[in-house]
C-alpha positions in Angstrom: -31.3 -45.8 -1.9 -33.6 -49.0 -4.0 -37.2 -50.4 -2.6 -39.0 -52.2 -6.0 -42.1 -54.1 -5.2 -44.2 -57.1 -6.7 -43.1 -55.7 -10.2 -44.5 -57.8 -13.0 -43.6 -56.2 -17.0 -45.2 -58.3 -19.7 -44.3 -57.3 -23.9 -47.4 -59.3 -25.6 -47.8 -62.9 -24.3 -44.6 -63.0 -22.7 -44.3 -62.5 -19.1 -41.4 -60.9 -18.5 -41.1 -59.8 -14.9 -42.9 -62.0 -12.4 -43.4 -60.1 -8.9 -39.8 -59.0 -8.8 -39.3 -57.7 -5.2 -35.7 -55.5 -4.7 -33.4 -54.2 -2.6 -30.2 -52.1 -2.9 -28.7 -50.3 0.1 -26.9 -47.1 -0.3 -23.2 -47.8 -1.1 -23.7 -51.4 -1.6 -22.1 -53.3 -5.2 -25.5 -55.7 -6.0 -24.8 -57.4 -9.1 -27.7 -58.8 -12.4 -27.1 -62.0 -14.0 -28.9 -64.3 -15.9 -28.5 -66.1 -19.5 -30.3 -63.6 -22.3 -34.0 -62.5 -21.7 -34.6 -63.8 -18.6 -35.5 -60.3 -17.7 -32.6 -58.1 -16.3 -32.2 -55.3 -18.8 -35.8 -54.6 -18.3 -35.7 -55.0 -15.0 -33.1 -51.9 -14.2 -35.0 -50.1 -17.1 -37.5 -50.0 -14.7 -35.3 -49.6 -11.7 -33.9 -46.3 -13.6 -37.3 -45.2 -14.5 -36.2 -45.0 -18.6 -39.7 -47.8 -18.6 -42.7 -48.4 -16.2 -44.2 -52.1 -14.4 -47.1 -52.6 -15.3 -47.5 -53.3 -12.1 -45.7 -53.3 -8.6 -43.7 -50.2 -7.6 -40.4 -49.2 -7.6 -39.1 -46.0 -4.6 -35.7 -44.4 -5.1 -33.8 -42.2 -2.3 -37.2 -42.6 0.0 -39.5 -41.4 -2.6 -42.4 -44.2 -5.0 -41.0 -42.6 -8.0 -43.6 -45.5 -10.2 -46.6 -42.6 -8.9 -44.5 -39.5 -11.3 -46.2 -38.6 -14.3 -43.3 -37.9 -17.6 -42.2 -34.6 -16.9 -41.6 -35.3 -12.8 -39.5 -38.6 -14.2 -37.8 -36.9 -16.2 -36.3 -34.1 -13.7 -35.9 -36.9 -11.2 -34.3 -39.2 -13.3 -31.5 -36.2 -14.3 -31.2 -35.9 -10.3 -30.8 -38.6 -8.9 -30.1 -41.6 -11.4 -26.5 -42.7 -13.6 -26.3 -44.3 -16.5 -23.8 -46.5 -18.1 -24.9 -48.3 -21.5 -22.2 -51.5 -23.4 -22.1 -48.7 -25.3 -20.9 -45.1 -24.3 -23.5 -43.6 -26.2 -21.4 -39.8 -26.5 -22.6 -37.7 -28.6 -19.9 -37.9 -31.6 -20.3 -34.0 -32.2 -19.1 -33.0 -28.8 -15.7 -32.7 -26.7 -15.5 -34.9 -24.0 -16.4 -32.3 -20.9 -19.3 -31.3 -23.3 -20.3 -34.6 -22.9 -19.5 -35.5 -19.7 -21.4 -31.7 -18.7 -24.7 -32.8 -20.4 -27.0 -33.8 -17.8 -25.6 -31.3 -15.6 -26.3 -28.6 -18.2 -30.0 -30.0 -19.4 -30.7 -30.0 -15.4 -29.7 -26.0 -15.6 -26.8 -26.2 -13.4 -24.8 -23.4 -13.3 -21.9 -23.7 -16.6 -18.9 -22.7 -14.7 -19.2 -24.4 -12.1 -20.1 -27.9 -13.6 -17.2 -27.0 -16.2 -15.1 -27.0 -13.6 -17.2 -30.5 -11.3 -16.5 -31.9 -14.9 -12.8 -31.7 -15.5 -12.3 -32.2 -12.1 -14.3 -36.1 -12.8 -12.5 -36.5 -16.0 -8.5 -35.8 -14.1 -10.0 -38.2 -11.7 -10.4 -41.4 -14.3 -6.7 -40.0 -16.2 -8.4 -38.2 -18.8 -7.2 -34.6 -18.2 -5.1 -35.0 -21.7 -8.7 -35.9 -23.5 -10.8 -32.9 -22.6 -10.6 -31.0 -25.8 -11.0 -34.7 -28.0 -14.4 -35.4 -29.8 -15.1 -39.3 -29.0 -13.4 -41.3 -32.3 -10.1 -39.4 -30.9 -10.2 -41.6 -27.9 -10.6 -45.5 -26.6 -13.2 -48.2 -26.2 -11.9 -47.7 -23.2 -11.7 -43.7 -22.9 -14.5 -43.1 -24.2 -16.6 -45.5 -21.2 -14.9 -44.2 -18.5 -16.4 -41.3 -19.7 -19.7 -42.6 -19.9 -18.8 -42.9 -16.3 -17.5 -40.0 -15.4 -20.8 -38.8 -17.8 -22.5 -40.5 -15.2 -21.5 -39.4 -12.2 -22.3 -36.2 -13.0 -24.8 -34.6 -11.2 -24.2 -36.2 -8.2 -27.2 -39.0 -8.7 -27.5 -41.1 -5.3 -27.6 -44.4 -7.7 -25.7 -45.5 -11.1 -26.9 -48.2 -13.5 -25.3 -49.9 -15.4 -26.4 -52.2 -18.0 -23.0 -54.4 -19.9 -20.6 -52.3 -18.6 -17.1 -53.8 -20.1 -19.3 -56.0 -22.5 -17.4 -53.8 -25.6 -14.4 -53.3 -23.9 -11.3 -55.4 -23.7 -10.2 -57.7 -21.2 -7.8 -54.7 -19.5 -10.2 -52.4 -20.2 -12.5 -54.6 -18.5 -10.8 -55.2 -15.7 -9.9 -51.0 -15.1 -13.9 -50.6 -15.5 -14.7 -53.2 -11.7 -12.0 -51.3 -10.2 -12.5 -48.4 -11.3 -16.2 -49.0 -10.2 -15.3 -49.6 -6.1 -12.9 -46.9 -5.9 -15.9 -44.5 -6.7 -18.2 -46.8 -4.0 -14.9 -46.6 -1.6 -14.4 -42.8 -2.1 -17.9 -41.4 -3.2 -20.2 -44.0 -1.1 -21.8 -44.8 -5.3 -24.2 -46.9 -5.0 -24.0 -49.8 -8.8 -26.4 -51.8 -10.1 -24.5 -54.1 -12.4 -26.3 -56.2 -15.4 -23.0 -57.9 -16.4 -22.3 -61.4 -18.2 -18.8 -60.9 -16.7 -18.6 -63.4 -13.6 -15.6 -61.6 -12.5 -17.5 -58.7 -11.8 -20.0 -60.2 -11.1 -18.5 -62.1 -8.6 -16.8 -59.3 -7.0 -19.9 -56.8 -5.9 -21.0 -57.2 -2.8 -24.4 -59.3 -4.0 -24.5 -60.9 -7.2 -28.5 -61.6 -8.0 -29.5 -64.3 -10.7 -32.4 -64.2 -12.4 -33.6 -67.2 -14.2 -37.5 -66.4 -16.8 -38.4 -63.5 -15.1 -37.8 -64.1 -11.0 -34.8 -64.3 -8.9 -33.5 -67.7 -8.3 
């Protein structure tokens, strides 16, 4: 599903990633752990096509995305990659359903079919009673579940999550952890998760530890 080869990234005088190699198989859940500044989020952003490496190659779904031009990359990202961040980044002026459907609308998908699927995803998340609620009317855990539904609306090849439970209490964190594995088991979803939560990291199929821009 993902193959990264010899990824280097530098910010000024600091080399953040030092020749990273990584492969993630379909339906695999891989966690990335390490101290702040180890390079985890930078690597996730490069693999998620939100940033570019200084050198090296990134393959996703057998396509070498590191060669894509910006417009091609945006279209590929919308279609093939779902994102979940520590802060849900829901649009405050839109309802839960509208937020979930936004990536599909941007991708030009049929509106009625998208709304139907958005409702199904929110129902799956236990949020059928929140369809028309705006983010400020939902709890933190509910907002993050909306964000996960949004990540899934385009049937992505992989979901990349950066500290997905870092802003939640232990009860909501546990629910989100279980949800990731439920999604993998029922929808064959692939996950790459950056986390400081050791419980979530240890649940993954593989836990990779980063230090000073390399895996240890």
